[in-house]
N, C-alpha and C positions, 0 to 999 in steps of 0.2 A: 501373601502377607509379608513374608520376609523380603520380597522384592521391593515392597513399598518402603521399608526402612532403609534398604541399601540405596535406593534412588534418592530418598530424602537426605541421607548422609552425604551422598555425592554432590548434591546441590547446596549443601551447607546448612541444612535444617537439622536441629536437634530437638526431639520431643521433650517437653517440659515434664519434670517428675510429678508435678502437681496437676497437670492437665490430664483429663481422661474422663471416662464414663462415671467415675465416682462422684464427680461434681454435679452431675445431673443438669447441665446447661446453665448453671448459675454463673454470674459474671465474675471474672477473676480480678483481683486487685492489681495495682501496678507492679508490686513485687513478684507476683506470679506470672505476669505477662512478659517480664523481662525488660520493662520500660524503666525500672529503677536501677540502682547501682548494681554493677556486675558482681556475681558470686565469686568468691576467691577461687582461683584455679580455672575458671571458665574462660574460654576464648570468645571474646565479645564479637569478633568478626564472623565467627561461624554460628553464633547463637541466633542471629536475626538477619533476614535478607536486607539488602541495601534499600533504604526508603526513597532514594532519588528517582524521580520520574523523568524520563527523557523528554526533551522539548517537543520532539515530533515522534509520535508512536509509529512503529514499523508494523505494517500489516503482515500477519502470518499467512503462509501458504503451506498446504499439506499435500504430500504426494498421494497418489492412488494406493500405493503399496502401504503407506502408513495408515490411511483411512480404513483399508480392508483389515489390517492387523488390529486396529482399535475396535472395529465392529466385531471381529471374531472374539476378542477379549470380552467385550460387553455382552455378547451372546452367550459366552461361557459362564457369566456371573450367575450364581444361584442363590447366594445368601443375601439377605436384606443389607443394603449399604455398600455392597461390592461395587456397583456401578458408580455410586458417588465417590468412592475411594479412587476408582479408576479415573474419573473425570478430574478430581483434584490433583492426582499424581501427574496427569498429562496437561493440566491447565486448560481444559476444554469445558464447553457448556453442553447441556443436554440437547440443545437445539442443533449442535454439530451432529450428534448421533442421528437425530431425526432426519436431517437433510441428507446425510450420507446414506442412511438406510433407504430412503426414497430413491436416490440415484442408483443404488445397488439393485433394488427391486425392479427397476425399469430394465435392468440388464445391461446397462451401459457403463463399462469400466472407464471409458473415455469421459463420461460425465463426472467421474470422481476426480479427474485431473483439474488442477486450478486453471481457471480461464484467464486469458490475457485481459487486463483492465484497459480502460480508455476507449477512445474513438476507434471505430473499425476503419480500416483503410478503404478509400474509395477506389473502386475499379472503374477506370474510364477507358473508353474505346480510343483507338488511335485517331479516329476522325475528330472526336471532341478535343483531344490534345492539340491537333493541328489547328482547329478553329481558335483555341485559346492563344496559340503562338501567333497566328495571323492577326488577331485582335490586338495583341500587345505590340506587334510591329506597326500596325496601322496607327495606333495611338502615339507611338514614338515618332513616326514620320509626320504626323499632323503637328506635333509639338515643334519639330524641326522646321516645318513650313511656316508656322506662326512666327518663330524667331527670325527666319529669313525675311519675311514680309516686314517685320519691325525694323530690321537693319536697312532694308531698301527704302522704307519711308524716311528713316533718319538721313540716309544718304541724299535723298531728294531734297529734304529741307536744308541740309548743309549746302547743297548745290544752289538752291534758290538764294540763300544768304550770300553766297559768293558771287552771285550774278550770273550764273550759268543757266541756260535753258535746258529743259529735258531733252530737246532734240540734239544738243551738243553732247549729251552723255552717251548717246547711241553711237 
């Protein structure tokens, strides 16, 4: 429990004097939520987290060591609400614990490591690579041949206009 308060203080959170179990889940007014004017002597920058949301969210990844530590802490929780406190402190969801427990129970520590996202690399044989290279070369050569034939046709037409016969060109 004292660790929760130190973690919150390090992250810039200060518990409200009016917030707590005495309210019994009732909604708080603006003055109690800290949305109103700042109390004299209170540091506004440390009283509330920054409300700015980044344009592109960054996907979090967790190491296997971190996952196992959190699972050990969750397994050690005995009092009602301890797991909820742990999840809030770490910024996790209960589904994280479920997924991580399943992977741990399968016995695969490697399954707890974050997986690389995106397309998997294609493993191609040397023969398939050679075929692709030859097809590219063939296509390039066919294009060069087409251009050469166009040039020859133009030369023949120019020669015809100048009065030369095709036999004279040879």
